[in-house]
C-alpha positions as CSV (number, residue, x, y, z in Angstrom):
1,M,0.0,0.0,0.0
2,I,1.3,3.5,-0.8
3,R,1.4,5.7,2.2
4,L,0.9,9.4,2.0
5,A,4.0,11.3,3.0
6,R,3.8,13.1,6.4
7,R,4.9,16.7,6.5
8,S,6.1,18.2,9.8
9,T,4.6,21.4,10.9
10,S,5.9,23.8,13.5
11,A,3.7,26.0,15.7
12,L,4.3,29.7,15.6
13,A,4.2,31.5,18.9
14,G,1.4,34.2,19.0
15,G,2.1,37.7,20.2
16,A,0.2,39.7,22.8
17,L,-1.4,42.9,21.8
18,V,-0.7,45.6,24.3
19,L,-3.1,48.6,24.5
20,V,-1.7,51.6,26.2
21,A,-4.4,54.2,27.2
22,V,-3.3,57.7,27.9
23,L,-5.7,59.3,30.4
24,T,-6.1,63.0,30.4
25,G,-7.7,64.6,33.4
26,C,-9.9,67.6,33.8
27,S,-8.5,71.1,34.0
28,G,-6.2,71.4,37.0
29,E,-6.0,67.7,37.6
30,R,-2.7,65.8,37.6
31,E,-2.1,63.3,34.8
32,E,-1.7,59.7,35.7
33,A,1.8,58.4,35.0
34,P,1.9,56.0,32.1
35,P,2.2,52.3,33.1
36,E,5.6,50.8,32.8
37,P,6.2,48.8,29.7
38,P,6.1,45.0,30.1
39,P,9.5,43.3,30.2
40,A,10.9,42.2,26.9
41,A,10.1,38.6,26.0
42,T,12.9,36.2,26.4
43,P,13.4,34.0,23.3
44,S,12.9,30.3,24.0
45,G,13.9,27.4,21.9
46,D,15.8,27.4,18.6
47,P,15.0,30.0,15.9
48,E,12.7,29.0,13.1
49,P,14.7,27.6,10.2
50,E,14.8,29.7,7.0
51,A,12.7,28.5,4.2
52,E,14.5,26.6,1.4
53,A,15.1,28.7,-1.6
54,A,13.1,27.6,-4.7
55,P,15.2,26.1,-7.5
56,V,16.2,28.8,-10.0
57,P,15.1,28.1,-13.6
58,P,17.6,28.5,-16.4
59,P,17.4,32.1,-17.9
60,A,16.4,32.5,-21.5
61,F,19.3,33.2,-23.8
62,L,17.6,36.4,-25.1
63,D,16.1,39.3,-23.2
64,V,12.7,39.0,-24.7
65,V,9.1,38.3,-23.7
66,C,6.5,36.6,-25.8
67,A,4.8,39.9,-26.7
68,D,8.1,41.0,-28.3
69,L,7.9,38.1,-30.8
70,L,4.4,38.5,-32.0
71,G,2.0,41.4,-31.6
72,E,-1.7,41.5,-31.4
73,E,-2.0,43.3,-34.8
74,R,-0.2,40.5,-36.6
75,L,-2.2,37.8,-34.9
76,A,-5.4,39.5,-35.9
77,E,-4.2,39.9,-39.5
78,V,-3.4,36.2,-39.9
79,F,-6.2,34.5,-37.8
80,S,-9.9,35.1,-37.9
81,S,-10.3,34.1,-34.2
82,E,-9.1,36.3,-31.4
83,L,-5.9,34.8,-29.9
84,A,-4.3,35.4,-26.5
85,E,-1.1,34.3,-25.0
86,Q,-1.4,31.0,-23.1
87,A,0.7,28.3,-21.5
88,P,2.6,26.3,-24.1
89,S,0.7,23.1,-24.9
90,W,1.5,22.2,-28.5
91,V,3.6,19.0,-28.9
92,E,5.8,18.0,-31.8
93,L,5.9,14.4,-30.5
94,S,3.3,12.4,-28.6
95,S,6.1,11.6,-26.1
96,E,6.3,15.2,-24.9
97,T,5.1,14.5,-21.4
98,G,6.2,15.7,-18.0
99,P,9.9,16.6,-18.1
100,A,10.0,16.7,-21.9
101,R,7.8,19.9,-21.8
102,Y,10.7,21.8,-20.1
103,V,13.7,20.6,-22.0
104,L,13.8,23.5,-24.4
105,R,13.9,26.0,-21.6
106,H,16.4,23.8,-19.7
107,L,18.8,24.7,-22.6
108,G,18.0,28.4,-22.4
109,G,15.5,28.2,-25.2
110,I,12.3,30.2,-25.6
111,E,8.7,28.9,-26.1
112,C,5.6,31.0,-26.5
113,E,2.1,30.2,-27.6
114,W,-1.1,32.0,-28.5
115,G,-4.4,30.3,-28.7
116,V,-8.1,30.3,-27.9
117,G,-7.8,29.3,-24.3
118,R,-7.6,25.5,-24.5
119,P,-4.6,23.2,-25.1
120,W,-3.7,21.7,-28.5
121,E,-4.0,18.0,-29.0
122,A,-1.0,15.8,-29.8
123,P,-0.6,15.5,-33.6
124,P,-2.5,14.7,-35.7
125,A,-4.6,17.5,-34.4
126,T,-8.2,16.5,-33.5
127,N,-9.3,19.7,-31.8
128,E,-11.9,20.8,-34.4
129,G,-11.9,24.5,-35.0
130,F,-8.8,25.2,-33.0
131,V,-6.5,28.1,-34.1
132,G,-3.2,29.1,-32.6
133,V,0.5,29.6,-33.0
134,N,3.5,28.1,-31.2
135,V,7.0,29.6,-31.3
136,R,10.2,27.8,-30.2
137,V,13.7,29.2,-30.3
138,L,16.7,27.0,-29.5
139,P,20.1,28.5,-29.0
140,R,23.4,26.9,-30.0
141,A,21.4,24.7,-32.4
142,T,23.7,24.2,-35.4
143,E,24.6,20.6,-34.4
144,A,21.0,19.8,-33.8
145,W,19.9,21.2,-37.1
146,N,22.6,19.3,-39.0
147,A,21.6,16.1,-37.3
148,V,18.0,16.4,-38.5
149,A,19.1,17.4,-42.0
150,Q,21.3,14.4,-42.2
151,Y,18.5,12.1,-40.9
152,Y,16.1,13.3,-43.6
153,G,18.7,13.9,-46.3
154,T,17.8,17.6,-46.7
155,G,20.0,20.7,-47.0
156,G,19.7,24.5,-46.6
157,T,18.7,26.6,-43.6
158,E,14.9,26.8,-44.0
159,T,12.0,24.5,-44.5
160,S,8.2,25.2,-44.6
161,S,5.1,23.3,-45.3
162,C,1.3,23.8,-45.0
163,Q,-1.0,20.8,-44.9
164,A,-4.6,19.8,-44.1
165,L,-4.9,17.7,-40.9
166,E,-8.0,15.9,-39.7
167,A,-9.9,19.0,-38.5
168,V,-7.6,22.0,-38.9
169,D,-4.9,23.2,-41.3
170,E,-1.3,23.6,-40.2
171,C,1.7,25.6,-41.4
172,V,5.2,24.9,-40.0
173,F,8.3,27.0,-40.6
174,D,11.8,25.9,-39.5
175,V,14.8,28.2,-39.9
176,L,18.4,28.1,-38.8
177,D,19.3,31.7,-38.2
178,G,22.9,31.9,-37.3
179,D,23.1,29.2,-34.6
180,R,19.5,29.6,-33.5
181,W,16.8,27.2,-34.6
182,I,13.4,29.0,-34.9
183,K,10.3,26.9,-35.3
184,V,6.8,28.5,-35.9
185,T,3.8,26.3,-36.0
186,A,0.4,27.8,-36.9
187,L,-2.9,26.0,-36.8
188,G,-6.1,27.4,-38.3
189,V,-4.7,29.0,-41.5
190,P,-6.0,27.9,-44.9
191,A,-4.2,24.8,-46.3
192,G,-1.5,25.9,-48.7
193,A,-1.7,29.5,-47.6
194,A,2.0,29.7,-46.6
195,D,2.1,33.4,-47.8
196,R,-0.6,34.3,-45.3
197,A,1.2,32.6,-42.4
198,R,4.7,33.7,-43.5
199,P,4.6,37.1,-41.7
200,L,4.4,35.2,-38.4
201,L,7.9,33.9,-39.1
202,D,9.2,37.2,-40.4
203,D,8.1,39.0,-37.1
204,V,9.7,36.3,-34.9
205,L,13.0,36.5,-36.9
206,A,13.1,40.2,-36.7
207,A,12.5,40.2,-32.9
208,V,15.1,37.5,-32.3
209,R,17.7,39.3,-34.4
210,A,17.0,42.6,-32.5
211,A,17.0,41.1,-29.0
212,T,19.9,41.5,-26.6
213,P,21.6,38.2,-25.5
214,T,21.5,37.6,-21.8
215,T,24.9,37.3,-20.2
216,A,23.9,34.8,-17.5
217,R,24.5,31.1,-18.2
218,W,22.7,28.6,-16.1
219,T,24.7,25.7,-14.5
220,P,23.2,22.7,-12.7
221,P,23.4,22.8,-8.9
222,E,26.6,21.4,-7.7
223,D,24.9,18.8,-5.5
224,A,22.7,17.4,-8.3
225,L,23.2,13.7,-8.9
226,P,24.6,13.1,-12.4
227,L,22.4,11.5,-15.0
228,G,23.1,10.3,-18.5
229,P,21.0,9.5,-21.6
230,D,20.7,5.7,-21.1
231,C,17.3,4.2,-20.5
232,A,18.8,1.5,-18.3
233,Q,20.7,3.8,-15.9
234,F,18.0,3.4,-13.2
235,F,17.5,-0.4,-13.6
236,T,18.3,-3.1,-16.1
237,P,15.5,-4.7,-18.2
238,E,16.0,-7.8,-16.1
239,E,15.6,-6.0,-12.8
240,A,12.5,-4.2,-14.0
241,G,10.9,-7.4,-15.4
242,D,11.6,-9.3,-12.1
243,L,10.3,-6.5,-10.0
244,L,7.0,-6.3,-11.8
245,E,6.8,-10.1,-12.5
246,L,6.5,-9.6,-16.2
247,P,6.3,-12.8,-18.3
248,E,9.4,-11.8,-20.3
249,V,12.2,-9.3,-20.1
250,P,11.1,-5.9,-21.5
251,T,13.0,-3.6,-23.8
252,L,13.6,-0.1,-22.6
253,D,15.0,1.6,-25.7
254,A,14.7,5.3,-26.2
255,T,12.6,6.5,-29.1
256,D,11.7,9.9,-30.5
257,G,9.8,9.0,-33.7
258,G,12.6,10.2,-35.9
259,A,14.6,13.4,-35.8
260,S,13.2,16.7,-34.8
261,L,13.8,19.8,-32.8
262,S,12.2,18.1,-29.8
263,S,14.3,14.9,-30.1
264,E,17.5,16.9,-30.5
265,T,16.9,19.1,-27.4
266,R,16.5,15.9,-25.4
267,R,19.8,14.6,-26.6
268,A,21.5,17.9,-25.8
269,A,20.0,17.8,-22.3
270,S,20.9,14.1,-21.6
271,S,17.2,13.4,-21.4
272,A,15.2,10.7,-23.2
273,F,11.8,9.1,-23.5
274,C,11.9,5.4,-22.9
275,P,8.8,3.4,-23.9
276,W,8.7,-0.2,-22.8
277,A,7.9,-3.2,-24.9
278,A,8.0,-7.0,-24.7
279,G,11.2,-8.4,-26.0
280,S,9.3,-10.8,-28.3
281,G,6.9,-8.1,-29.6
282,N,3.9,-10.0,-28.3
283,P,1.2,-8.2,-26.3
284,S,2.5,-7.6,-22.8
285,A,1.8,-5.3,-19.8
286,A,5.3,-3.9,-20.4
287,S,3.9,-2.1,-23.5
288,S,1.9,0.2,-21.3
289,L,4.9,1.6,-19.4
290,F,7.4,4.3,-20.0
291,H,9.9,6.4,-18.1
292,T,11.6,9.7,-18.7
293,W,13.7,12.3,-16.8
294,L,15.3,15.8,-16.8
295,P,18.7,16.1,-15.2
296,A,18.8,18.8,-12.6
297,G,15.1,19.4,-13.4
298,E,13.8,20.1,-10.0
299,W,13.1,23.7,-11.1
300,A,10.8,22.3,-13.9
301,W,9.0,20.0,-11.4
302,E,8.2,23.0,-9.2
303,E,6.6,24.7,-12.1
304,E,4.7,21.6,-13.2
305,R,3.4,21.0,-9.7
306,G,2.5,24.7,-9.3
307,R,0.5,24.5,-12.5
308,A,-1.7,21.6,-11.3
309,S,-0.9,21.1,-7.6
310,D,-4.3,19.5,-6.9
311,E,-3.5,16.7,-9.3
312,Y,-0.4,15.4,-7.5
313,S,-0.5,13.6,-4.1
314,P,2.7,13.2,-2.1
315,I,3.7,9.6,-1.5
316,E,6.5,7.8,0.4
317,V,9.2,6.1,-1.6
318,P,11.9,4.4,0.5
319,G,15.4,5.7,0.1
320,L,14.5,9.4,-0.4
321,V,16.5,11.8,1.7
322,D,16.8,15.5,2.5
323,D,14.9,17.5,-0.2
324,D,13.9,14.4,-2.2
325,A,10.2,13.8,-2.8
326,A,7.7,11.7,-4.7
327,F,4.2,12.3,-6.0
328,L,1.4,10.2,-7.5
329,R,-0.9,11.3,-10.2
330,C,-3.6,8.7,-11.0
331,P,-7.1,10.2,-11.2
332,D,-8.6,7.1,-12.8
333,P,-7.6,3.5,-12.2
334,V,-8.0,2.7,-15.9
335,G,-6.6,6.1,-17.1
336,A,-3.0,7.3,-17.4
337,C,-1.0,7.3,-14.2
338,S,2.4,8.6,-13.3
339,V,4.8,8.7,-10.3
340,D,7.2,11.7,-10.3
341,V,10.4,11.3,-8.2
342,I,12.6,14.3,-7.3
343,V,15.9,12.8,-6.3
344,G,19.2,14.6,-6.0
345,G,17.8,17.6,-7.8
346,N,16.6,15.5,-10.8
347,W,13.1,14.9,-12.1
348,L,12.2,11.4,-12.9
349,R,8.8,10.2,-14.2
350,F,7.5,6.7,-14.4
351,G,4.2,6.3,-16.2
352,A,1.6,4.0,-17.5
353,A,-0.8,4.6,-20.4
354,Q,-4.5,4.4,-20.4
355,D,-5.9,0.9,-20.5
356,E,-7.7,1.5,-23.7
357,Y,-4.4,2.2,-25.5
358,V,-2.8,-1.2,-24.7
359,E,-3.7,-4.8,-25.2
360,V,-2.5,-5.9,-21.7
361,P,-2.8,-3.2,-19.1
362,I,-0.5,-3.2,-16.1
363,A,-2.1,-4.3,-12.9
364,D,-2.3,-1.8,-9.9
365,K,-0.5,1.1,-11.6
366,P,0.3,3.1,-8.4
367,V,2.0,0.1,-6.8
368,A,4.0,-0.8,-9.9
369,L,5.1,2.8,-10.7
370,T,6.1,3.4,-7.0
371,A,8.2,0.2,-7.0
372,L,10.0,1.4,-10.1
373,G,10.7,4.7,-8.4
374,E,12.1,3.0,-5.4
375,L,14.4,0.9,-7.6
376,A,15.6,4.0,-9.3
377,V,16.3,5.8,-6.0
378,A,18.2,2.8,-4.7
379,T,20.4,2.9,-7.8
380,L,21.1,6.6,-7.7
381,R,21.5,6.8,-3.9
382,G,23.7,3.7,-3.9
């Protein structure tokens, strides 16, 4: 059984309110002397410990805000619906979950989004009538751009396409500008209307070129436990299979569905998305599981939890120490579940897909995912 974590509380001493009344007598009467002040309170016990400072997120490599990249007039010119800035929700890959949503900013990148107040669906888009635009800017991106170009056998420093999806139309622009990869994705423009959407890219390019680079460079906390890009760094496939009593040893290979801006940012950050599968390829409960992580990603977890704090419940995972913590998100026994572990300043996520998406669902997801978290903590903490 998963036990809820206990949090210690400390009582605060209450102060007394002292009311001093000054009495004034009638004419000719002597004023009463004011009462002597009470003796100063003597401190007792140890002083309250100072609150832990929140992890500092990496600064963006340019001194810009989203409004600098695209203005209201341009958005009104391109889109028929009224758009407003919103939390980024567009995904380039269906594996962009949890830590993956923060990898771009982890590298000093910038992401902005304007929409109609609801998140985008994972592609192919199914949110009928949705319109919006997502902008991503990755610094120091020449190597990433060349890796994608080599994967697809393309050349040059710009690609663009407009296509009709299931319910909406999409235009995508990718540009390598100096050593910066700029990606603009627009939904809700007419199919093939690249000329109508092109000004979005032009405005972003102009703003990026005019922006002042920031001088601060973020470095991971010195006490963060080191992580690499290997899916088996927390446990071997054999250990995971034995722990969950799977019928055969699973595979834990990383996949990103080809090469893209998203996949290259993960590689640069020593992060990965590791879906599980049965070694034989036969239907297995292993196929419903995945794990992913963000090195020194405690800052990102704090933002994620702050965004949806009521969705995460603290749990106990043996082996956690100091500022480590673990949280369960499992609103529906047959729905998607995850256990997030903050250990040594890193953010680890162990997840299970919705039952309807797999042939053989994993039994008791909270117990299974918590057990994987415990195994990973034991490996990292030694």
